[in-house]
Phi, psi and omega in degrees: 000321179296320179295322178298316179294322179298319179293318182292317179295321178297317178296321178296318182293325181292317184209085185302315183295320178295321178296316183287346177290339178269355177210199176239155179299321181296318181293317180295319178297319179297321177298314181300312182294322179296319179291325178295330179276349183283119181291342181282340180284142179283160182290333176295321177292319181295323176297320177296323181292337181281343185298320177299325179289329178284322188269325184224059183295326183288336177287323182273325179252087190281358177212164180297324181294320177294321176298320178298313180295318179297318179297319178296320177298314181295322178293326175295318176297319179297318182295328182271353183281131180295148183301334184288342179276067188294315184297316179294321179295324177297314180294327176298318178298319179295318179295318178299318180297315180298315182295313184292323180286314186287338177261012175064018178292328180293315182293332180269004178055046180293162182298319181298319181293321178291320177296319180295321177299319177296319179298315180298317180294323177295319178294318181296330181275347183279094182259021182294340183284352181296324183263008178244207182281357178075021182292335181271000183297321176301327179294320178293322179297317179294322178299319177296319178297319180294319177297320180294321179292320178297318180292322180293323181277338180224076185305134180097355182299323183254014184300325181282354177252019186297316180296319178300314180294324176296320177295319178297320179296316183287331183276339186289127180245356179272186179292351176284357177306323181294316181298319179292324179296316178298316181296315182295319181296318179296314181295322179297314179300314182294322181294319179292323176299320177300319179297325179295338180270352180272129179292128176083003180290143182207211186298319182296319178295323179294318177298316180297323180296312182289333181271357178090357180274076187287341179294331176277338181282325179228133173272337179282162178282180186296324184294314181287343181281340180290147180290148178282172178297327178294318178296324179299321178293320179295321184292344179298333175196116179262348183280109184252004179091173185297334181269351182269180179227150176234153176295139185239153177247114184276102183247349188076190183283351186274084180225037187294329178295314179294321177300319181297316180297314181296320180296319179296316178300317180291320181295329181264000185294334182294345178282347185271165175290157182305317181295320178291322176299317180296319178296316179297317179297321180297315181290322178291327174300317179293323178297311181296325178294328181277341182241092182299340179293343176260115184288145176300342181299349179297338178272351192297322183295345181257358183294322183300317178294321183287321182290336181263007184287153175253004180273129181299316184296321180288322178293324177295319177297324178294319178295326175293322174301314180294323178295324183281322190243349175042234188283356174283348177232327185248129177278172178295329177292320177299318181298314179296322180296315181298318181296316179296322179295321178297320178297318180295315181294331181293346181233011184295131186290334184272356180267152179284163180300314179301323179293317180294322176296323178298316181294323177293324176294324176297324178294318181292337179240037185292129179280099182283154176297316180228081183293142179286320181240157178247058184301154183263048178105350178293152179286123176225150182266143174293150183299326185285352179276090181275162176304325180294318179289323183283346183297340178290346184251022180296138180288150175228163180289350180271351177287151171291166188301313183296316180294318181300314182291322179295317178292319179301317179296315182294315180294327177298318178296319181298310184284338175295320180287332181281339182084188185268359181261154173063226183297326178299318180294318179295319179295320179296320178297322179294318180298318180291324177296320178296319178297321178295324177296318177298319179298320179296323178294320177293321179300323183275001178095123181203180181282170183297324183299317180290326177298312179298319179299317180298312183293328176291320177295321178297319178297317179299317180298315180293324181300322182265327190235027180297335182285345179275097192294326184294332177274317182294322178292319179294324178296323178298316180297315181294323179293322178297318179294321178297320181295316180299324182277337183221075182294343179296346180275010183307316179301324178293321178295317179297318179295320178298317179296318180296313184292318179293325178292322180289316186274336181240068186296335181274352182263147178255016185297317183296322177295320177297320178297315180295322175299315181295320178294322177300318182295312183291331179288312185285339181267350181291142180294135182291337182294335181265007187267129175262169180295325178293316178299319181298318179301317180290323177299318181294322175300318181292318180293328175296321177291322177297322182293345178284344183269118181291339183279345186265130177287137191250009181300320181293328177295317179294323177298318179296315179298316180299320184290327182278338180275326183294122184300327183287338182266325184207149178256012186292330184254008183288338181285346180069036180296127185295317181294317179297320178297321178294325178292323175295316179296327179296318177297316181297322181297317177295325179289333179296335180248017179288143180303330181263036183299326182302320180281344182261359190304306184294308180296326179291320177297322178297319180296317180295323177294322177298320177296318181296321187272328192242342183282134191282341183273127185293322181295320178295320178298317181297316179294319178297321179296320177297313179299320180296319179297315179297320181295322186268350183243338183256150173289167182299321182294315180292323179297317178295324179293324181286314189269326187236339182053050178096164178212158180291148183294111175066016182222208181294147184270150176294138189260014181287126178271144182220042177297340180295342180289348177286343183274137181291160182294323180297315178295323179298313181295328179289322182278347185264138173279122183262150183261132176285151180289327180216172181297139182263322179216174181210169177252126176240152184294130179283153177304138184294141175266156177302129183285140176284155175079032177295123188269003181272079175248169183261035179287154177286140181294142181286163176282172184302319181293317179294323178296317179297320179297323179295321179295318178295320178296323179292322176299317178298318180292324182293330180276353180288136181294337181270014181300147184306126182219021183237152174239127179252121180244141181251133180230155174257132176268111186232153176291149170291148186301324181300122188275122174226105186299338180296333184247025178292329180237118183237143184228159176049057181278130178240109182271133179237135182239141176229145184278152173258355177209188182247027180279347182228157175290158178298143181263143175278162177288155180235134180257136175236124186300315183200163175219112183245131186298326185275356181250164178301151183291151179282148178261128180244126177261122182252118182257118181252138175245100185287141162272319173222128188281068180255158170297150184206174174231145179242133170278137181230142175216168183209150170243133181213170180244134177269165183301336180277004176093357180278148178259134185235151172240134180223152177256128180269156172300148181300148177260124181258121178260114182281162182299319183292343178286350177269356182285136172230151172295164179300122184281078179233159178302145184294336182281359176292324180072184184292326182298314180293316180292327178293324177294323176296318179301309183295322179295316177296319180299315180296320179296316181295321181292329185266346183256157172253227179068235183274352181285153181203152176240150179205169180224130176241132182236147176203165179263111177219139174283166185299318180294319179295321179295316179298319178296318180299315181296316181294325184280320190249332190249354189304315180295344185247008185284128181265316181282169179290130183295340181280344178273101188276349185294319181210126176260133177248122185236138180228119174257131169258128181241111180301148007270336189214023188249153177226144170234125182245136180236137167242110186253124181214152178267119176256180183295319186269330185193174172274128182256127172253097176280124188246135172227136180212148176269011177218098187297338181294344180276353185298318182295324181288317180292327177295316178296321180294314180295321178298321182292311185287326177289324177294318178297322180293320177296317180296323181295317182287327179286000000 
């Protein structure tokens, strides 16, 4: 059983939605809770069962009420769990926290959430383990984590317990001191934020809060005191920087109680782990920012320790302190020291690359005491970062790609501010020399990573120094030479041109690069050109053709020379891809602004393709382009091929050849959507079922009965065993009369599942549906995976008399549970004796087996006549016993693919008893609902 649960939980964790498609969330949740209450299950299995509730609570608890019920069940399990099962109790607390938070029970102050809060506080206060072996200490640690999670998700939840939590924090002497400190700090921060939102709150309210007299702190009740969802978002970070604002609590200078608490927290913070210290410092920073009566100088005694730390988290917390309080806490000497330390750490040999990149990012976003600009997140350098200080971070070819680019970016900013004179000019020369070194490495052959690094560095250089012509022009020349030697880099060149044009819209450098590339391509000797080089050249020329500023005569001359057989043999093979690349260049030229001057040479190129290119498809496209060029005006041609183009830049690439098609033809070829449903499927009147087993045959003897049961077992194990349900529906018009749809033809019905309980359904064709004729009968064949009730989405495509094709959505088809019932699939010559033996054999097997089998009892009040009527109306096709024997009716439902439901119906003194046996316990809820429905209807009919 444990292995079975391990497989099921693993399948659920891999793909929860796929797992639940084979069952229902309610059924799976019921299984989990039932197994958790089972004393026979081991605690290792129970811990495994809790993982779905911890990881996907909203999938299993689809509503707040279900979450509430689930939490109450789990708390009942927790209460009955012995104290020694610490690990299981810890997981129970985590599961309860996940369920209550994710189903919003905490925010709505449900009974379960309040009871759970009391349980957590009781565990947190139970310090009896201090003088024992400490076995319960993990439970207290988890309780603190759960309280912290509840407070974080619902700020203000524990505000009225602030004094209690403070006492627990101060009294704790074990390693759990850290957990209590984190919890207390979070609750303190949230409580003070709440006070800032209260009108008229001041020093007295703060004293009352810290002293535990919450009635004086809030006049509102607990519900109104909790922070709203908007406040929760604000509380995620209150530090907005020197230019931002935070909500403040005006207390005046009288804040000695809060100062005492903050000082104690800071003095003991060195006992915490670095990450916990950083979290505590962040929250205390927010507290001091919200209470102006507490001076930031309260942190000064700890600055020396913080400034000398090697922990990333603590240094980040220090920078947040500086961002919040600037020169009210940090002097100019402190600022210079921090900046120098960041520069040193950015190149420290013992630090990892991510850490060094983080420190360089801190330099680019350094919180200055008196910032010159108030940028909105753009990278700016601090004033104190001089070229001399930054020279320690010059990039080298030995740096990894990320470090090289980060240093290149930072040094570019430094030398950009210095200008081209003095140190700025020398630094700029060094950067260009470094870029040239990277280019030489790419020229000599290198890996893809270095190629990408070079082009990114080239973009950074151009982004900052594109205006320095002596460098940008020289870079263009070097790039052209690099392209000729390595045409495989064409995509990188195109991307560089695109990015510089997008980001540097006022610069013409990208156009200059494309002009230079066009020149070196068209002037290169054709004898040295390979087919691979030609393909890359054509991609580049297609990009060149997008620029309206570039003259294209040399491109057309190049195209003509490679297509003409006497000049080149590159296109004689009729390669389809190469032909499409030539056509792509021609297409861009068709919408070029200077098309009038290109008309004759472009027409000649297209004619050469039609006459000499070996691929028929390329010839057809070239013939189309030639026709468009010679018959349409420039405006219409642009509308067909480009549908407009950007002013002086790259052209829009949207094709619109469909605009050549007329509106009438378009409407005929398009499937149109109806405004509302035109027809629907309704259940057809039931036909007499075949295989009625109520015959007057003599019952077989014991040996023959046993033989029938064995034969049924053999038949049941056969792969061809009956597994389909055939349902009949009538296709009828919707009552709303629309003469346009009175006659419908070539109807194609499509069905889609709403769950995974059935196999996919195929489409069904109906020749016609005429309003004046009888409705068509549609047979729907279902293959159940699990015989549950379901709904089917239905839609249809049909043709109206005017030749138009329509799509319509039909009302959903609901398949009831009783529609999955089939009589026992046995040969008709078995008679009642054989089927009765199968019934008794199945009943005995279900009673003696466990696993998926189950027994149940349904009772109701029915008179004898009503019972006979019910059996005749609903159970007759499935009746095993003789209908004339009124003492006990035996009914057997077969539900494809492999399930049985057996009923023994008898009238007792107090009520009618429906004894139920099934080999699939998951069907019990459905059969119970079905019996409740039909017995209720029978009672209503008789009354």
